[in-house]
mmCIF file of the N, C-alpha and C atoms, coordinates in Angstrom:
data_MODEL
# 
_entry.id   MODEL 
# 
loop_
_atom_site.group_PDB 
_atom_site.id 
_atom_site.type_symbol 
_atom_site.label_atom_id 
_atom_site.label_alt_id 
_atom_site.label_comp_id 
_atom_site.label_asym_id 
_atom_site.label_entity_id 
_atom_site.label_seq_id 
_atom_site.pdbx_PDB_ins_code 
_atom_site.Cartn_x 
_atom_site.Cartn_y 
_atom_site.Cartn_z 
_atom_site.occupancy 
_atom_site.B_iso_or_equiv 
_atom_site.pdbx_formal_charge 
_atom_site.auth_seq_id 
_atom_site.auth_comp_id 
_atom_site.auth_asym_id 
_atom_site.auth_atom_id 
_atom_site.pdbx_PDB_model_num 
ATOM 1   N N  . UNK A 1 1  ? -118.804 -59.140 -85.806 1.00 0.00 ? 1  UNK A N  1 
ATOM 2   C CA . UNK A 1 1  ? -118.880 -60.579 -85.948 1.00 0.00 ? 1  UNK A CA 1 
ATOM 3   C C  . UNK A 1 1  ? -120.357 -60.963 -86.058 1.00 0.00 ? 1  UNK A C  1 
ATOM 4   N N  . UNK A 1 2  ? -120.682 -61.732 -87.099 1.00 0.00 ? 2  UNK A N  1 
ATOM 5   C CA . UNK A 1 2  ? -122.070 -62.149 -87.269 1.00 0.00 ? 2  UNK A CA 1 
ATOM 6   C C  . UNK A 1 2  ? -122.247 -63.619 -86.867 1.00 0.00 ? 2  UNK A C  1 
ATOM 7   N N  . UNK A 1 3  ? -123.489 -64.093 -86.914 1.00 0.00 ? 3  UNK A N  1 
ATOM 8   C CA . UNK A 1 3  ? -123.787 -65.446 -86.464 1.00 0.00 ? 3  UNK A CA 1 
ATOM 9   C C  . UNK A 1 3  ? -122.995 -66.501 -87.234 1.00 0.00 ? 3  UNK A C  1 
ATOM 10  N N  . UNK A 1 4  ? -122.890 -66.362 -88.545 1.00 0.00 ? 4  UNK A N  1 
ATOM 11  C CA . UNK A 1 4  ? -122.160 -67.350 -89.353 1.00 0.00 ? 4  UNK A CA 1 
ATOM 12  C C  . UNK A 1 4  ? -120.686 -67.409 -88.965 1.00 0.00 ? 4  UNK A C  1 
ATOM 13  N N  . UNK A 1 5  ? -120.093 -66.260 -88.688 1.00 0.00 ? 5  UNK A N  1 
ATOM 14  C CA . UNK A 1 5  ? -118.685 -66.223 -88.276 1.00 0.00 ? 5  UNK A CA 1 
ATOM 15  C C  . UNK A 1 5  ? -118.488 -66.862 -86.902 1.00 0.00 ? 5  UNK A C  1 
ATOM 16  N N  . UNK A 1 6  ? -119.414 -66.612 -85.997 1.00 0.00 ? 6  UNK A N  1 
ATOM 17  C CA . UNK A 1 6  ? -119.337 -67.218 -84.668 1.00 0.00 ? 6  UNK A CA 1 
ATOM 18  C C  . UNK A 1 6  ? -119.486 -68.731 -84.780 1.00 0.00 ? 6  UNK A C  1 
ATOM 19  N N  . UNK A 1 7  ? -120.435 -69.194 -85.583 1.00 0.00 ? 7  UNK A N  1 
ATOM 20  C CA . UNK A 1 7  ? -120.641 -70.639 -85.739 1.00 0.00 ? 7  UNK A CA 1 
ATOM 21  C C  . UNK A 1 7  ? -119.411 -71.283 -86.374 1.00 0.00 ? 7  UNK A C  1 
ATOM 22  N N  . UNK A 1 8  ? -118.768 -70.624 -87.310 1.00 0.00 ? 8  UNK A N  1 
ATOM 23  C CA . UNK A 1 8  ? -117.542 -71.159 -87.912 1.00 0.00 ? 8  UNK A CA 1 
ATOM 24  C C  . UNK A 1 8  ? -116.451 -71.317 -86.855 1.00 0.00 ? 8  UNK A C  1 
ATOM 25  N N  . UNK A 1 9  ? -116.325 -70.332 -85.970 1.00 0.00 ? 9  UNK A N  1 
ATOM 26  C CA . UNK A 1 9  ? -115.328 -70.426 -84.897 1.00 0.00 ? 9  UNK A CA 1 
ATOM 27  C C  . UNK A 1 9  ? -115.738 -71.495 -83.885 1.00 0.00 ? 9  UNK A C  1 
ATOM 28  N N  . UNK A 1 10 ? -117.043 -71.595 -83.607 1.00 0.00 ? 10 UNK A N  1 
ATOM 29  C CA . UNK A 1 10 ? -117.537 -72.648 -82.720 1.00 0.00 ? 10 UNK A CA 1 
ATOM 30  C C  . UNK A 1 10 ? -117.228 -74.030 -83.293 1.00 0.00 ? 10 UNK A C  1 
ATOM 31  N N  . UNK A 1 11 ? -117.294 -74.155 -84.612 1.00 0.00 ? 11 UNK A N  1 
ATOM 32  C CA . UNK A 1 11 ? -117.026 -75.451 -85.251 1.00 0.00 ? 11 UNK A CA 1 
ATOM 33  C C  . UNK A 1 11 ? -115.631 -75.946 -84.882 1.00 0.00 ? 11 UNK A C  1 
ATOM 34  N N  . UNK A 1 12 ? -114.642 -75.056 -84.884 1.00 0.00 ? 12 UNK A N  1 
ATOM 35  C CA . UNK A 1 12 ? -113.282 -75.477 -84.529 1.00 0.00 ? 12 UNK A CA 1 
ATOM 36  C C  . UNK A 1 12 ? -113.201 -75.906 -83.070 1.00 0.00 ? 12 UNK A C  1 
ATOM 37  N N  . UNK A 1 13 ? -113.967 -75.238 -82.203 1.00 0.00 ? 13 UNK A N  1 
ATOM 38  C CA . UNK A 1 13 ? -113.994 -75.615 -80.789 1.00 0.00 ? 13 UNK A CA 1 
ATOM 39  C C  . UNK A 1 13 ? -114.674 -76.970 -80.626 1.00 0.00 ? 13 UNK A C  1 
ATOM 40  N N  . UNK A 1 14 ? -115.805 -77.164 -81.277 1.00 0.00 ? 14 UNK A N  1 
ATOM 41  C CA . UNK A 1 14 ? -116.510 -78.445 -81.216 1.00 0.00 ? 14 UNK A CA 1 
ATOM 42  C C  . UNK A 1 14 ? -115.619 -79.569 -81.735 1.00 0.00 ? 14 UNK A C  1 
ATOM 43  N N  . UNK A 1 15 ? -114.840 -79.292 -82.764 1.00 0.00 ? 15 UNK A N  1 
ATOM 44  C CA . UNK A 1 15 ? -113.945 -80.309 -83.334 1.00 0.00 ? 15 UNK A CA 1 
ATOM 45  C C  . UNK A 1 15 ? -112.900 -80.769 -82.326 1.00 0.00 ? 15 UNK A C  1 
ATOM 46  N N  . UNK A 1 16 ? -112.508 -79.905 -81.396 1.00 0.00 ? 16 UNK A N  1 
ATOM 47  C CA . UNK A 1 16 ? -111.514 -80.300 -80.397 1.00 0.00 ? 16 UNK A CA 1 
ATOM 48  C C  . UNK A 1 16 ? -112.145 -80.927 -79.156 1.00 0.00 ? 16 UNK A C  1 
ATOM 49  N N  . UNK A 1 17 ? -113.375 -80.526 -78.822 1.00 0.00 ? 17 UNK A N  1 
ATOM 50  C CA . UNK A 1 17 ? -114.026 -81.017 -77.601 1.00 0.00 ? 17 UNK A CA 1 
ATOM 51  C C  . UNK A 1 17 ? -114.681 -82.376 -77.807 1.00 0.00 ? 17 UNK A C  1 
ATOM 52  N N  . UNK A 1 18 ? -115.337 -82.574 -78.947 1.00 0.00 ? 18 UNK A N  1 
ATOM 53  C CA . UNK A 1 18 ? -116.067 -83.814 -79.203 1.00 0.00 ? 18 UNK A CA 1 
ATOM 54  C C  . UNK A 1 18 ? -115.212 -84.810 -79.974 1.00 0.00 ? 18 UNK A C  1 
ATOM 55  N N  . UNK A 1 19 ? -115.333 -86.084 -79.622 1.00 0.00 ? 19 UNK A N  1 
ATOM 56  C CA . UNK A 1 19 ? -114.591 -87.138 -80.319 1.00 0.00 ? 19 UNK A CA 1 
ATOM 57  C C  . UNK A 1 19 ? -115.198 -87.413 -81.691 1.00 0.00 ? 19 UNK A C  1 
ATOM 58  N N  . UNK A 1 20 ? -116.519 -87.451 -81.742 1.00 0.00 ? 20 UNK A N  1 
ATOM 59  C CA . UNK A 1 20 ? -117.220 -87.686 -83.004 1.00 0.00 ? 20 UNK A CA 1 
ATOM 60  C C  . UNK A 1 20 ? -117.477 -86.339 -83.687 1.00 0.00 ? 20 UNK A C  1 
ATOM 61  N N  . UNK A 1 21 ? -117.344 -86.284 -85.014 1.00 0.00 ? 21 UNK A N  1 
ATOM 62  C CA . UNK A 1 21 ? -117.578 -85.011 -85.713 1.00 0.00 ? 21 UNK A CA 1 
ATOM 63  C C  . UNK A 1 21 ? -119.010 -84.516 -85.540 1.00 0.00 ? 21 UNK A C  1 
ATOM 64  N N  . UNK A 1 22 ? -119.134 -83.216 -85.315 1.00 0.00 ? 22 UNK A N  1 
ATOM 65  C CA . UNK A 1 22 ? -120.433 -82.555 -85.207 1.00 0.00 ? 22 UNK A CA 1 
ATOM 66  C C  . UNK A 1 22 ? -120.446 -81.450 -86.258 1.00 0.00 ? 22 UNK A C  1 
ATOM 67  N N  . UNK A 1 23 ? -121.424 -81.504 -87.161 1.00 0.00 ? 23 UNK A N  1 
ATOM 68  C CA . UNK A 1 23 ? -121.558 -80.453 -88.167 1.00 0.00 ? 23 UNK A CA 1 
ATOM 69  C C  . UNK A 1 23 ? -122.527 -79.417 -87.606 1.00 0.00 ? 23 UNK A C  1 
ATOM 70  N N  . UNK A 1 24 ? -121.994 -78.234 -87.321 1.00 0.00 ? 24 UNK A N  1 
ATOM 71  C CA . UNK A 1 24 ? -122.825 -77.203 -86.701 1.00 0.00 ? 24 UNK A CA 1 
ATOM 72  C C  . UNK A 1 24 ? -123.656 -76.440 -87.718 1.00 0.00 ? 24 UNK A C  1 
ATOM 73  N N  . UNK A 1 25 ? -124.906 -76.279 -87.375 1.00 0.00 ? 25 UNK A N  1 
ATOM 74  C CA . UNK A 1 25 ? -125.830 -75.390 -88.077 1.00 0.00 ? 25 UNK A CA 1 
ATOM 75  C C  . UNK A 1 25 ? -126.560 -74.624 -86.980 1.00 0.00 ? 25 UNK A C  1 
ATOM 76  N N  . UNK A 1 26 ? -127.223 -73.535 -87.299 1.00 0.00 ? 26 UNK A N  1 
ATOM 77  C CA . UNK A 1 26 ? -127.940 -72.797 -86.263 1.00 0.00 ? 26 UNK A CA 1 
ATOM 78  C C  . UNK A 1 26 ? -128.994 -73.628 -85.530 1.00 0.00 ? 26 UNK A C  1 
ATOM 79  N N  . UNK A 1 27 ? -129.493 -74.674 -86.165 1.00 0.00 ? 27 UNK A N  1 
ATOM 80  C CA . UNK A 1 27 ? -130.569 -75.472 -85.581 1.00 0.00 ? 27 UNK A CA 1 
ATOM 81  C C  . UNK A 1 27 ? -130.088 -76.584 -84.657 1.00 0.00 ? 27 UNK A C  1 
ATOM 82  N N  . UNK A 1 28 ? -128.806 -76.923 -84.673 1.00 0.00 ? 28 UNK A N  1 
ATOM 83  C CA . UNK A 1 28 ? -128.282 -78.031 -83.869 1.00 0.00 ? 28 UNK A CA 1 
ATOM 84  C C  . UNK A 1 28 ? -128.411 -77.694 -82.386 1.00 0.00 ? 28 UNK A C  1 
ATOM 85  N N  . UNK A 1 29 ? -128.854 -78.699 -81.592 1.00 0.00 ? 29 UNK A N  1 
ATOM 86  C CA . UNK A 1 29 ? -128.945 -78.527 -80.146 1.00 0.00 ? 29 UNK A CA 1 
ATOM 87  C C  . UNK A 1 29 ? -128.265 -79.710 -79.462 1.00 0.00 ? 29 UNK A C  1 
ATOM 88  N N  . UNK A 1 30 ? -128.125 -79.627 -78.154 1.00 0.00 ? 30 UNK A N  1 
ATOM 89  C CA . UNK A 1 30 ? -127.461 -80.685 -77.396 1.00 0.00 ? 30 UNK A CA 1 
ATOM 90  C C  . UNK A 1 30 ? -128.140 -82.036 -77.606 1.00 0.00 ? 30 UNK A C  1 
ATOM 91  N N  . UNK A 1 31 ? -129.454 -82.043 -77.737 1.00 0.00 ? 31 UNK A N  1 
ATOM 92  C CA . UNK A 1 31 ? -130.164 -83.322 -77.910 1.00 0.00 ? 31 UNK A CA 1 
ATOM 93  C C  . UNK A 1 31 ? -129.836 -83.991 -79.244 1.00 0.00 ? 31 UNK A C  1 
ATOM 94  N N  . UNK A 1 32 ? -129.271 -83.234 -80.193 1.00 0.00 ? 32 UNK A N  1 
ATOM 95  C CA . UNK A 1 32 ? -128.895 -83.791 -81.498 1.00 0.00 ? 32 UNK A CA 1 
ATOM 96  C C  . UNK A 1 32 ? -127.516 -84.449 -81.489 1.00 0.00 ? 32 UNK A C  1 
ATOM 97  N N  . UNK A 1 33 ? -126.760 -84.267 -80.406 1.00 0.00 ? 33 UNK A N  1 
ATOM 98  C CA . UNK A 1 33 ? -125.381 -84.764 -80.328 1.00 0.00 ? 33 UNK A CA 1 
ATOM 99  C C  . UNK A 1 33 ? -125.287 -85.743 -79.162 1.00 0.00 ? 33 UNK A C  1 
ATOM 100 N N  . UNK A 1 34 ? -125.243 -87.058 -79.456 1.00 0.00 ? 34 UNK A N  1 
ATOM 101 C CA . UNK A 1 34 ? -125.240 -88.066 -78.388 1.00 0.00 ? 34 UNK A CA 1 
ATOM 102 C C  . UNK A 1 34 ? -124.126 -87.872 -77.355 1.00 0.00 ? 34 UNK A C  1 
ATOM 103 N N  . UNK A 1 35 ? -122.991 -87.380 -77.776 1.00 0.00 ? 35 UNK A N  1 
ATOM 104 C CA . UNK A 1 35 ? -121.834 -87.208 -76.891 1.00 0.00 ? 35 UNK A CA 1 
ATOM 105 C C  . UNK A 1 35 ? -121.947 -85.976 -75.976 1.00 0.00 ? 35 UNK A C  1 
ATOM 106 N N  . UNK A 1 36 ? -122.931 -85.106 -76.225 1.00 0.00 ? 36 UNK A N  1 
ATOM 107 C CA . UNK A 1 36 ? -123.059 -83.849 -75.498 1.00 0.00 ? 36 UNK A CA 1 
ATOM 108 C C  . UNK A 1 36 ? -123.754 -84.092 -74.165 1.00 0.00 ? 36 UNK A C  1 
ATOM 109 N N  . UNK A 1 37 ? -122.968 -84.436 -73.146 1.00 0.00 ? 37 UNK A N  1 
ATOM 110 C CA . UNK A 1 37 ? -123.511 -84.641 -71.808 1.00 0.00 ? 37 UNK A CA 1 
ATOM 111 C C  . UNK A 1 37 ? -123.077 -83.481 -70.909 1.00 0.00 ? 37 UNK A C  1 
ATOM 112 N N  . UNK A 1 38 ? -123.374 -83.566 -69.630 1.00 0.00 ? 38 UNK A N  1 
ATOM 113 C CA . UNK A 1 38 ? -123.099 -82.441 -68.728 1.00 0.00 ? 38 UNK A CA 1 
ATOM 114 C C  . UNK A 1 38 ? -121.606 -82.154 -68.590 1.00 0.00 ? 38 UNK A C  1 
ATOM 115 N N  . UNK A 1 39 ? -120.780 -83.191 -68.549 1.00 0.00 ? 39 UNK A N  1 
ATOM 116 C CA . UNK A 1 39 ? -119.337 -82.965 -68.434 1.00 0.00 ? 39 UNK A CA 1 
ATOM 117 C C  . UNK A 1 39 ? -118.755 -82.355 -69.705 1.00 0.00 ? 39 UNK A C  1 
ATOM 118 N N  . UNK A 1 40 ? -119.203 -82.833 -70.840 1.00 0.00 ? 40 UNK A N  1 
ATOM 119 C CA . UNK A 1 40 ? -118.753 -82.266 -72.103 1.00 0.00 ? 40 UNK A CA 1 
ATOM 120 C C  . UNK A 1 40 ? -119.226 -80.825 -72.228 1.00 0.00 ? 40 UNK A C  1 
ATOM 121 N N  . UNK A 1 41 ? -120.414 -80.557 -71.728 1.00 0.00 ? 41 UNK A N  1 
ATOM 122 C CA . UNK A 1 41 ? -120.965 -79.203 -71.773 1.00 0.00 ? 41 UNK A CA 1 
ATOM 123 C C  . UNK A 1 41 ? -120.055 -78.228 -71.017 1.00 0.00 ? 41 UNK A C  1 
ATOM 124 N N  . UNK A 1 42 ? -119.592 -78.639 -69.841 1.00 0.00 ? 42 UNK A N  1 
ATOM 125 C CA . UNK A 1 42 ? -118.699 -77.785 -69.061 1.00 0.00 ? 42 UNK A CA 1 
ATOM 126 C C  . UNK A 1 42 ? -117.401 -77.530 -69.830 1.00 0.00 ? 42 UNK A C  1 
ATOM 127 N N  . UNK A 1 43 ? -116.818 -78.568 -70.385 1.00 0.00 ? 43 UNK A N  1 
ATOM 128 C CA . UNK A 1 43 ? -115.587 -78.411 -71.175 1.00 0.00 ? 43 UNK A CA 1 
ATOM 129 C C  . UNK A 1 43 ? -115.813 -77.481 -72.356 1.00 0.00 ? 43 UNK A C  1 
ATOM 130 N N  . UNK A 1 44 ? -116.951 -77.629 -72.993 1.00 0.00 ? 44 UNK A N  1 
ATOM 131 C CA . UNK A 1 44 ? -117.292 -76.796 -74.144 1.00 0.00 ? 44 UNK A CA 1 
ATOM 132 C C  . UNK A 1 44 ? -117.435 -75.330 -73.735 1.00 0.00 ? 44 UNK A C  1 
ATOM 133 N N  . UNK A 1 45 ? -118.126 -75.071 -72.629 1.00 0.00 ? 45 UNK A N  1 
ATOM 134 C CA . UNK A 1 45 ? -118.327 -73.687 -72.191 1.00 0.00 ? 45 UNK A CA 1 
ATOM 135 C C  . UNK A 1 45 ? -117.005 -73.021 -71.806 1.00 0.00 ? 45 UNK A C  1 
ATOM 136 N N  . UNK A 1 46 ? -116.132 -73.761 -71.138 1.00 0.00 ? 46 UNK A N  1 
ATOM 137 C CA . UNK A 1 46 ? -114.818 -73.213 -70.775 1.00 0.00 ? 46 UNK A CA 1 
ATOM 138 C C  . UNK A 1 46 ? -114.032 -72.868 -72.034 1.00 0.00 ? 46 UNK A C  1 
ATOM 139 N N  . UNK A 1 47 ? -114.045 -73.769 -73.008 1.00 0.00 ? 47 UNK A N  1 
ATOM 140 C CA . UNK A 1 47 ? -113.326 -73.527 -74.265 1.00 0.00 ? 47 UNK A CA 1 
ATOM 141 C C  . UNK A 1 47 ? -113.903 -72.338 -75.016 1.00 0.00 ? 47 UNK A C  1 
ATOM 142 N N  . UNK A 1 48 ? -115.231 -72.205 -75.022 1.00 0.00 ? 48 UNK A N  1 
ATOM 143 C CA . UNK A 1 48 ? -115.879 -71.094 -75.723 1.00 0.00 ? 48 UNK A CA 1 
ATOM 144 C C  . UNK A 1 48 ? -115.552 -69.767 -75.032 1.00 0.00 ? 48 UNK A C  1 
ATOM 145 N N  . UNK A 1 49 ? -115.644 -69.737 -73.718 1.00 0.00 ? 49 UNK A N  1 
ATOM 146 C CA . UNK A 1 49 ? -115.321 -68.504 -72.997 1.00 0.00 ? 49 UNK A CA 1 
ATOM 147 C C  . UNK A 1 49 ? -113.881 -68.071 -73.268 1.00 0.00 ? 49 UNK A C  1 
ATOM 148 N N  . UNK A 1 50 ? -112.981 -69.026 -73.282 1.00 0.00 ? 50 UNK A N  1 
ATOM 149 C CA . UNK A 1 50 ? -111.570 -68.716 -73.528 1.00 0.00 ? 50 UNK A CA 1 
ATOM 150 C C  . UNK A 1 50 ? -111.354 -68.231 -74.960 1.00 0.00 ? 50 UNK A C  1 
ATOM 151 N N  . UNK A 1 51 ? -111.932 -68.926 -75.918 1.00 0.00 ? 51 UNK A N  1 
ATOM 152 C CA . UNK A 1 51 ? -111.727 -68.596 -77.335 1.00 0.00 ? 51 UNK A CA 1 
ATOM 153 C C  . UNK A 1 51 ? -112.308 -67.234 -77.708 1.00 0.00 ? 51 UNK A C  1 
ATOM 154 N N  . UNK A 1 52 ? -113.452 -66.900 -77.135 1.00 0.00 ? 52 UNK A N  1 
ATOM 155 C CA . UNK A 1 52 ? -114.133 -65.649 -77.487 1.00 0.00 ? 52 UNK A CA 1 
ATOM 156 C C  . UNK A 1 52 ? -113.850 -64.514 -76.504 1.00 0.00 ? 52 UNK A C  1 
ATOM 157 N N  . UNK A 1 53 ? -113.183 -64.831 -75.386 1.00 0.00 ? 53 UNK A N  1 
ATOM 158 C CA . UNK A 1 53 ? -112.896 -63.804 -74.393 1.00 0.00 ? 53 UNK A CA 1 
ATOM 159 C C  . UNK A 1 53 ? -114.142 -63.250 -73.727 1.00 0.00 ? 53 UNK A C  1 
ATOM 160 N N  . UNK A 1 54 ? -115.098 -64.135 -73.450 1.00 0.00 ? 54 UNK A N  1 
ATOM 161 C CA . UNK A 1 54 ? -116.358 -63.728 -72.820 1.00 0.00 ? 54 UNK A CA 1 
ATOM 162 C C  . UNK A 1 54 ? -116.589 -64.566 -71.564 1.00 0.00 ? 54 UNK A C  1 
ATOM 163 N N  . UNK A 1 55 ? -117.513 -64.115 -70.740 1.00 0.00 ? 55 UNK A N  1 
ATOM 164 C CA . UNK A 1 55 ? -117.961 -64.869 -69.565 1.00 0.00 ? 55 UNK A CA 1 
ATOM 165 C C  . UNK A 1 55 ? -119.485 -64.914 -69.612 1.00 0.00 ? 55 UNK A C  1 
ATOM 166 N N  . UNK A 1 56 ? -120.024 -66.082 -69.334 1.00 0.00 ? 56 UNK A N  1 
ATOM 167 C CA . UNK A 1 56 ? -121.475 -66.243 -69.320 1.00 0.00 ? 56 UNK A CA 1 
ATOM 168 C C  . UNK A 1 56 ? -121.995 -66.166 -67.896 1.00 0.00 ? 56 UNK A C  1 
ATOM 169 N N  . UNK A 1 57 ? -123.187 -65.644 -67.752 1.00 0.00 ? 57 UNK A N  1 
ATOM 170 C CA . UNK A 1 57 ? -123.839 -65.579 -66.447 1.00 0.00 ? 57 UNK A CA 1 
ATOM 171 C C  . UNK A 1 57 ? -124.497 -66.926 -66.139 1.00 0.00 ? 57 UNK A C  1 
ATOM 172 N N  . UNK A 1 58 ? -124.710 -67.190 -64.865 1.00 0.00 ? 58 UNK A N  1 
ATOM 173 C CA . UNK A 1 58 ? -125.343 -68.442 -64.438 1.00 0.00 ? 58 UNK A CA 1 
ATOM 174 C C  . UNK A 1 58 ? -126.716 -68.569 -65.103 1.00 0.00 ? 58 UNK A C  1 
ATOM 175 N N  . UNK A 1 59 ? -126.979 -69.719 -65.709 1.00 0.00 ? 59 UNK A N  1 
ATOM 176 C CA . UNK A 1 59 ? -128.269 -69.992 -66.323 1.00 0.00 ? 59 UNK A CA 1 
ATOM 177 C C  . UNK A 1 59 ? -128.453 -69.418 -67.714 1.00 0.00 ? 59 UNK A C  1 
ATOM 178 N N  . UNK A 1 60 ? -127.572 -68.548 -68.125 1.00 0.00 ? 60 UNK A N  1 
ATOM 179 C CA . UNK A 1 60 ? -127.718 -67.862 -69.407 1.00 0.00 ? 60 UNK A CA 1 
ATOM 180 C C  . UNK A 1 60 ? -127.591 -68.819 -70.595 1.00 0.00 ? 60 UNK A C  1 
ATOM 181 N N  . UNK A 1 61 ? -126.609 -69.692 -70.540 1.00 0.00 ? 61 UNK A N  1 
ATOM 182 C CA . UNK A 1 61 ? -126.367 -70.617 -71.656 1.00 0.00 ? 61 UNK A CA 1 
ATOM 183 C C  . UNK A 1 61 ? -127.511 -71.616 -71.788 1.00 0.00 ? 61 UNK A C  1 
ATOM 184 N N  . UNK A 1 62 ? -128.054 -72.050 -70.662 1.00 0.00 ? 62 UNK A N  1 
ATOM 185 C CA . UNK A 1 62 ? -129.141 -73.032 -70.685 1.00 0.00 ? 62 UNK A CA 1 
ATOM 186 C C  . UNK A 1 62 ? -130.390 -72.507 -71.378 1.00 0.00 ? 62 UNK A C  1 
ATOM 187 N N  . UNK A 1 63 ? -130.537 -71.187 -71.438 1.00 0.00 ? 63 UNK A N  1 
ATOM 188 C CA . UNK A 1 63 ? -131.698 -70.597 -72.106 1.00 0.00 ? 63 UNK A CA 1 
ATOM 189 C C  . UNK A 1 63 ? -131.581 -70.646 -73.626 1.00 0.00 ? 63 UNK A C  1 
ATOM 190 N N  . UNK A 1 64 ? -130.378 -70.846 -74.144 1.00 0.00 ? 64 UNK A N  1 
ATOM 191 C CA . UNK A 1 64 ? -130.189 -70.959 -75.598 1.00 0.00 ? 64 UNK A CA 1 
ATOM 192 C C  . UNK A 1 64 ? -130.688 -72.336 -76.041 1.00 0.00 ? 64 UNK A C  1 
ATOM 193 N N  . UNK A 1 65 ? -131.624 -72.335 -76.967 1.00 0.00 ? 65 UNK A N  1 
ATOM 194 C CA . UNK A 1 65 ? -132.237 -73.597 -77.407 1.00 0.00 ? 65 UNK A CA 1 
ATOM 195 C C  . UNK A 1 65 ? -131.415 -74.340 -78.441 1.00 0.00 ? 65 UNK A C  1 
ATOM 196 N N  . UNK A 1 66 ? -130.513 -73.620 -79.141 1.00 0.00 ? 66 UNK A N  1 
ATOM 197 C CA . UNK A 1 66 ? -129.726 -74.255 -80.200 1.00 0.00 ? 66 UNK A CA 1 
ATOM 198 C C  . UNK A 1 66 ? -128.444 -73.448 -80.439 1.00 0.00 ? 66 UNK A C  1 
ATOM 199 N N  . UNK A 1 67 ? -127.631 -73.907 -81.353 1.00 0.00 ? 67 UNK A N  1 
ATOM 200 C CA . UNK A 1 67 ? -126.352 -73.270 -81.640 1.00 0.00 ? 67 UNK A CA 1 
ATOM 201 C C  . UNK A 1 67 ? -126.550 -71.838 -82.145 1.00 0.00 ? 67 UNK A C  1 
ATOM 202 N N  . UNK A 1 68 ? -127.585 -71.600 -82.912 1.00 0.00 ? 68 UNK A N  1 
ATOM 203 C CA . UNK A 1 68 ? -127.849 -70.249 -83.411 1.00 0.00 ? 68 UNK A CA 1 
ATOM 204 C C  . UNK A 1 68 ? -128.097 -69.269 -82.271 1.00 0.00 ? 68 UNK A C  1 
ATOM 205 N N  . UNK A 1 69 ? -128.917 -69.662 -81.303 1.00 0.00 ? 69 UNK A N  1 
ATOM 206 C CA . UNK A 1 69 ? -129.177 -68.798 -80.149 1.00 0.00 ? 69 UNK A CA 1 
ATOM 207 C C  . UNK A 1 69 ? -127.927 -68.636 -79.295 1.00 0.00 ? 69 UNK A C  1 
ATOM 208 N N  . UNK A 1 70 ? -127.128 -69.698 -79.190 1.00 0.00 ? 70 UNK A N  1 
ATOM 209 C CA . UNK A 1 70 ? -125.873 -69.623 -78.445 1.00 0.00 ? 70 UNK A CA 1 
ATOM 210 C C  . UNK A 1 70 ? -124.907 -68.653 -79.131 1.00 0.00 ? 70 UNK A C  1 
ATOM 211 N N  . UNK A 1 71 ? -124.845 -68.714 -80.459 1.00 0.00 ? 71 UNK A N  1 
ATOM 212 C CA . UNK A 1 71 ? -123.998 -67.785 -81.218 1.00 0.00 ? 71 UNK A CA 1 
ATOM 213 C C  . UNK A 1 71 ? -124.461 -66.347 -80.994 1.00 0.00 ? 71 UNK A C  1 
ATOM 214 N N  . UNK A 1 72 ? -125.759 -66.129 -80.985 1.00 0.00 ? 72 UNK A N  1 
ATOM 215 C CA . UNK A 1 72 ? -126.298 -64.786 -80.723 1.00 0.00 ? 72 UNK A CA 1 
ATOM 216 C C  . UNK A 1 72 ? -125.920 -64.306 -79.326 1.00 0.00 ? 72 UNK A C  1 
ATOM 217 N N  . UNK A 1 73 ? -125.918 -65.220 -78.354 1.00 0.00 ? 73 UNK A N  1 
ATOM 218 C CA . UNK A 1 73 ? -125.513 -64.875 -76.993 1.00 0.00 ? 73 UNK A CA 1 
ATOM 219 C C  . UNK A 1 73 ? -124.038 -64.465 -76.960 1.00 0.00 ? 73 UNK A C  1 
ATOM 220 N N  . UNK A 1 74 ? -123.210 -65.182 -77.684 1.00 0.00 ? 74 UNK A N  1 
ATOM 221 C CA . UNK A 1 74 ? -121.779 -64.836 -77.761 1.00 0.00 ? 74 UNK A CA 1 
ATOM 222 C C  . UNK A 1 74 ? -121.613 -63.440 -78.362 1.00 0.00 ? 74 UNK A C  1 
ATOM 223 N N  . UNK A 1 75 ? -122.348 -63.163 -79.421 1.00 0.00 ? 75 UNK A N  1 
ATOM 224 C CA . UNK A 1 75 ? -122.291 -61.832 -80.064 1.00 0.00 ? 75 UNK A CA 1 
ATOM 225 C C  . UNK A 1 75 ? -122.703 -60.755 -79.058 1.00 0.00 ? 75 UNK A C  1 
ATOM 226 N N  . UNK A 1 76 ? -123.742 -61.029 -78.294 1.00 0.00 ? 76 UNK A N  1 
ATOM 227 C CA . UNK A 1 76 ? -124.218 -60.079 -77.291 1.00 0.00 ? 76 UNK A CA 1 
ATOM 228 C C  . UNK A 1 76 ? -123.142 -59.826 -76.235 1.00 0.00 ? 76 UNK A C  1 
ATOM 229 N N  . UNK A 1 77 ? -122.529 -60.907 -75.737 1.00 0.00 ? 77 UNK A N  1 
ATOM 230 C CA . UNK A 1 77 ? -121.470 -60.785 -74.723 1.00 0.00 ? 77 UNK A CA 1 
ATOM 231 C C  . UNK A 1 77 ? -120.270 -60.019 -75.282 1.00 0.00 ? 77 UNK A C  1 
ATOM 232 N N  . UNK A 1 78 ? -119.896 -60.285 -76.530 1.00 0.00 ? 78 UNK A N  1 
ATOM 233 C CA . UNK A 1 78 ? -118.766 -59.597 -77.152 1.00 0.00 ? 78 UNK A CA 1 
ATOM 234 C C  . UNK A 1 78 ? -119.041 -58.093 -77.283 1.00 0.00 ? 78 UNK A C  1 
ATOM 235 N N  . UNK A 1 79 ? -120.284 -57.752 -77.574 1.00 0.00 ? 79 UNK A N  1 
ATOM 236 C CA . UNK A 1 79 ? -120.620 -56.327 -77.759 1.00 0.00 ? 79 UNK A CA 1 
ATOM 237 C C  . UNK A 1 79 ? -120.615 -55.574 -76.433 1.00 0.00 ? 79 UNK A C  1 
ATOM 238 N N  . UNK A 1 80 ? -120.766 -56.293 -75.330 1.00 0.00 ? 80 UNK A N  1 
ATOM 239 C CA . UNK A 1 80 ? -120.763 -55.667 -74.007 1.00 0.00 ? 80 UNK A CA 1 
ATOM 240 C C  . UNK A 1 80 ? -119.356 -55.473 -73.461 1.00 0.00 ? 80 UNK A C  1 
ATOM 241 N N  . UNK A 1 81 ? -118.397 -56.157 -74.066 1.00 0.00 ? 81 UNK A N  1 
ATOM 242 C CA . UNK A 1 81 ? -117.003 -56.085 -73.564 1.00 0.00 ? 81 UNK A CA 1 
ATOM 243 C C  . UNK A 1 81 ? -116.339 -54.775 -73.876 1.00 0.00 ? 81 UNK A C  1 
# 
């Protein structure tokens, strides 16, 4: 699974979590999405972990600066499974 494939799958998750449409690109970050607050973030992380069958470590997701880095983290977690 490459970054583009992960982002495509993330797009479907974002479409269900956020009320307003978010067009994902590797450069998109939480500050670019007005609806992306702490509660939405938790819902998003739970949905991502479930969809990809991965678990994130404490603080790990916060280190990702944008969707591209988050996708890379998912790829890393998947390769460790």
